[in-house]
ZAFIBA-305431 format. One line per field, with one value per residue: residue in three letters; x, y, z of N, C-alpha, C in turn. Coordinates in steps of 0.02 Angstrom, whole numbers, padded with zeros to 5 digits. Atoms other than C-alpha are relative to their C-alpha. Example, Ala and Ser with C-alpha at 12.3 -4.5 7.8 and 13.67 -1.06 7.14 Angstrom:
<nodes>
residu	[ALA:SER]
n.xx	[00045:-00042]
n.yy	[-00059:-00059]
n.zz	[00000:-00003]
ca.xx	[00615:00684]
ca.yy	[-00225:-00053]
ca.zz	[00390:00357]
c.xx	[00045:-00039]
c.yy	[00060:00055]
c.zz	[00000:00037]
</nodes>
This chain:
<nodes>
residu	[MET:VAL:GLY:ASP:ALA:ARG:TRP:HIS:ASN:ARG:MET:THR:GLU:ALA:MET:ASN:GLN:LEU:CYS:GLY:ASN:GLY:PRO:VAL:PRO:VAL:TRP:LEU:HIS:MET:LEU:ARG:GLY:MET:ALA:LEU:SER:GLY:SER:ILE:TYR:PRO:LEU:ALA:SER:VAL:ASP:SER:THR:ASP:VAL:ALA:ARG:ASN:HIS:LYS:ARG:PRO:HIS:ASN:ASN:ALA:LYS:ALA:MET:ALA:GLU:ARG:TRP:ASP:ALA:LEU:GLN:CYS:ARG:GLY:ARG:TRP:GLN:PRO:ARG:PRO:VAL:GLN:ALA:GLU:LEU:ILE:GLU:ALA:ALA]
n.xx	[00039:-00054:-00014:-00021:-00087:-00020:00019:-00036:-00041:00036:-00024:-00061:-00017:-00020:-00045:-00099:00033:00002:-00029:-00077:-00017:-00045:00053:00045:-00006:00073:00053:00044:00043:00050:00071:00027:-00076:-00026:00027:-00078:00011:-00050:-00027:-00077:-00012:-00007:00058:-00019:00061:00056:00081:00040:00096:00067:00040:00050:00085:00001:00007:00095:00027:-00008:-00063:-00053:-00009:-00046:-00050:-00035:00009:-00076:-00059:00007:-00041:-00071:-00077:-00048:-00043:-00059:-00064:-00002:-00056:00049:-00042:00057:00039:-00008:00044:00024:00010:00097:00042:00016:00049:00051:00061]
n.yy	[-00027:-00061:-00042:00016:00039:00047:-00026:-00037:00062:00023:-00101:-00009:00068:-00042:-00080:00055:00041:-00051:-00081:-00005:-00051:-00031:-00031:00041:-00018:-00004:-00001:00012:-00033:00083:-00021:00020:00013:-00086:-00004:-00028:-00089:-00027:00078:00007:00034:-00035:00017:-00066:-00038:00055:-00015:00021:00022:-00053:-00088:00015:00006:-00024:-00055:-00030:-00019:-00079:-00055:-00004:-00026:00057:-00046:-00010:00091:00007:-00020:00055:00055:-00001:-00057:00040:00025:00049:-00032:00027:00047:00050:00045:00019:00050:00051:00029:00041:00015:00050:-00016:00023:00070:00042:-00026]
n.zz	[-00022:-00005:-00051:-00061:-00019:00054:00053:-00013:00017:00072:00015:-00011:00043:00045:00011:00000:00070:00027:-00017:-00044:-00051:00019:00048:00035:00055:00058:-00017:-00026:-00013:-00053:-00001:-00046:-00028:-00057:-00055:-00008:00014:-00072:-00065:00022:00037:00039:00043:00037:00001:-00019:00017:-00082:00055:-00065:00020:00048:-00034:-00061:00026:-00023:-00077:00018:00016:00031:00050:00022:-00008:-00060:-00004:00030:-00002:-00066:00039:00064:-00050:-00054:00052:-00030:00005:00083:00021:-00019:-00016:-00009:-00089:00016:00023:-00036:00050:-00022:00027:00082:-00005:00024:00029]
ca.xx	[00002:00046:00155:00181:00351:00374:00316:00433:00561:00522:00574:00710:00769:00772:00825:00984:00989:00945:01034:01182:01239:01220:01103:00939:00985:00782:00638:00540:00378:00238:00078:-00052:00107:00046:00039:00245:00250:00418:00478:00637:00612:00680:00539:00539:00346:00190:-00008:-00149:-00371:-00373:-00375:-00486:-00614:-00614:-00588:-00788:-00794:-00838:-00685:-00555:-00488:-00413:-00273:-00225:-00234:-00117:00021:00013:00064:00177:00292:00339:00473:00599:00763:00862:00975:00962:01085:01064:00980:00980:00853:00768:00809:00627:00548:00590:00558:00412:00321]
ca.yy	[-00019:00168:00259:00098:00027:-00087:00041:00179:00047:-00014:00202:00190:00041:00140:00309:00207:00106:00271:00424:00352:00480:00612:00740:00650:00605:00606:00681:00624:00628:00529:00515:00544:00586:00780:00719:00707:00863:00923:00739:00666:00595:00675:00687:00848:00865:00771:00760:00756:00778:00920:01092:01002:00936:01047:01212:01244:01236:01403:01451:01370:01453:01369:01498:01496:01299:01279:01408:01311:01165:01215:01332:01168:01085:00916:00924:00903:00765:00589:00531:00350:00244:00090:-00025:-00148:-00328:-00417:-00294:-00331:-00509:-00524:-00420]
ca.zz	[00015:-00032:00092:00206:00274:00135:-00004:00073:00068:-00116:-00142:-00050:-00135:-00304:-00278:-00197:-00366:-00455:-00395:-00284:-00181:-00286:-00441:-00485:-00645:-00731:-00712:-00579:-00562:-00443:-00504:-00377:-00273:-00157:-00023:-00054:-00113:00014:00081:00058:-00109:-00257:-00364:-00496:-00496:-00447:-00476:-00357:-00434:-00255:-00338:-00460:-00346:-00211:-00277:-00256:-00085:-00023:00067:-00055:-00187:-00340:-00370:-00195:-00199:-00327:-00292:-00098:-00185:-00316:-00158:-00050:-00166:-00121:-00128:-00308:-00234:-00152:00005:00006:00160:00205:00149:00244:00175:00277:00201:00011:00041:00101:-00031]
c.xx	[00027:00027:00013:00056:00004:-00012:00071:00070:00040:00040:00018:00059:00034:00001:00059:00005:-00007:00028:00081:00000:00012:-00082:-00037:00016:-00066:-00029:-00047:-00041:-00078:-00095:-00033:00038:-00016:00026:00108:00025:00070:00043:00074:00026:00015:-00030:-00015:-00079:-00014:-00085:-00044:-00088:00019:-00050:-00062:-00086:00017:00022:-00058:-00017:00024:00065:00091:-00003:00068:00097:00056:00034:00060:00070:00038:00033:00065:00055:00011:00021:00031:00051:00023:00061:-00011:00088:-00036:00004:-00012:-00049:00007:-00015:-00063:-00040:-00017:-00024:-00065:-00035:00013]
c.yy	[00101:00046:-00047:-00005:-00011:00073:00057:-00073:-00034:00086:00020:-00021:00019:00058:-00035:-00024:00078:00052:-00004:00037:00070:00048:-00049:-00002:00015:00027:-00021:00029:-00051:00027:00002:00011:00073:00004:-00011:00011:00013:-00043:-00007:-00027:00071:00025:00091:00019:-00060:00028:-00001:00038:00054:00072:-00020:-00035:00031:00070:00039:-00010:00057:00044:-00055:00059:-00032:00040:-00029:-00068:-00035:00038:-00029:-00041:00011:00042:-00062:-00053:-00064:00050:-00022:-00057:-00047:-00027:-00078:00009:-00060:-00005:-00060:-00082:-00046:-00006:-00019:-00051:-00016:00043:-00033]
c.zz	[-00031:00051:00058:00007:-00053:-00088:00045:00024:-00037:-00009:00015:-00033:-00075:-00022:00033:-00063:-00071:-00010:00010:00055:-00025:-00046:-00005:-00094:-00054:00035:00040:00018:00011:-00021:00074:00078:00074:00049:00027:-00010:00080:00031:-00024:-00082:-00042:-00058:-00029:00012:00036:-00011:00069:-00090:00067:-00006:-00051:00031:00062:00014:00025:00061:00025:00030:-00024:-00068:-00070:-00029:00043:00029:-00020:00011:00073:-00046:-00069:00023:00019:-00085:00033:-00043:-00059:00017:00064:00035:00008:00063:-00006:-00012:00047:-00033:00034:-00038:-00085:00005:00015:-00054:-00072]
</nodes>
């Protein structure tokens, strides 16, 4: 399941392989990844349906919502992290 310990472990394993210890070599986009905005993962972009679905609520403003999401930036470099082998084997 997205966001659980096994998911984070696999993401860490993938980032370690892809990035090593340095800058991200490609543009990484995470589908439905708004919860990861500003996280440890070096994502260049993420998307969501949040603004499209919620902008008509009385307290929301589409432009302000989009600007708030755009202001969250992920790191441009990856620091290798250990992966837990028992989580990989359980997959």
